[in-house]
N, C-alpha and C positions, 0 to 999 in steps of 0.2 A: 092479281096484284096484292101482295100482303099489306095489311094495314097496321099502323101503330095507334094504339088507343091510350090516351092520357086524360086524367082528370085535372082541371085547372079552374079554380074559383067557382066551384059548383057547376061546372060545365064539362062536357066530354068533348075532347078533340080527336078527330079521326084524320090521320095523315098517312100518305103512302110511305111505306117503310123503304128506306133507301139502303142499298147494299154498299159496303165499303168500296172505295175506289181501288181498282186493281192496277197494279204496275205491270209493265211488259215482262218483268222477270217472272211474274206469276204464270204467264202464259207459256213461257219457254222452260221454266224450271231451272233457270240459271242463277248461280250465286256469283255476283261480281265482286272480286277482291282485287285490291291493288297489290302488285307484286314488288313495288319499289317506286323510285322516282320516275316520273315521265321523261322520256328522252326525245328531244327534238330532232327532226330530220336534218341532215347536213345539206348545204346547198347542192353538193354533188348528187345526193340521193334525190332531191327535188327535181333537178335537171333531168335525171334519168327517167323519172316518171313522166314529165311533160315534154321531153325533148326527143 
């Protein structure tokens, strides 16, 4: 485990070095972009899914 070493008030602090938090986009390599305004499903489309 990598350590972070800092000096503070004549003392030395050893802390575990933390990696930056990763997003799910980093795992899949996807770039999410909006293509326009979101469109809601019509009641007819919803019924066709559940009905």
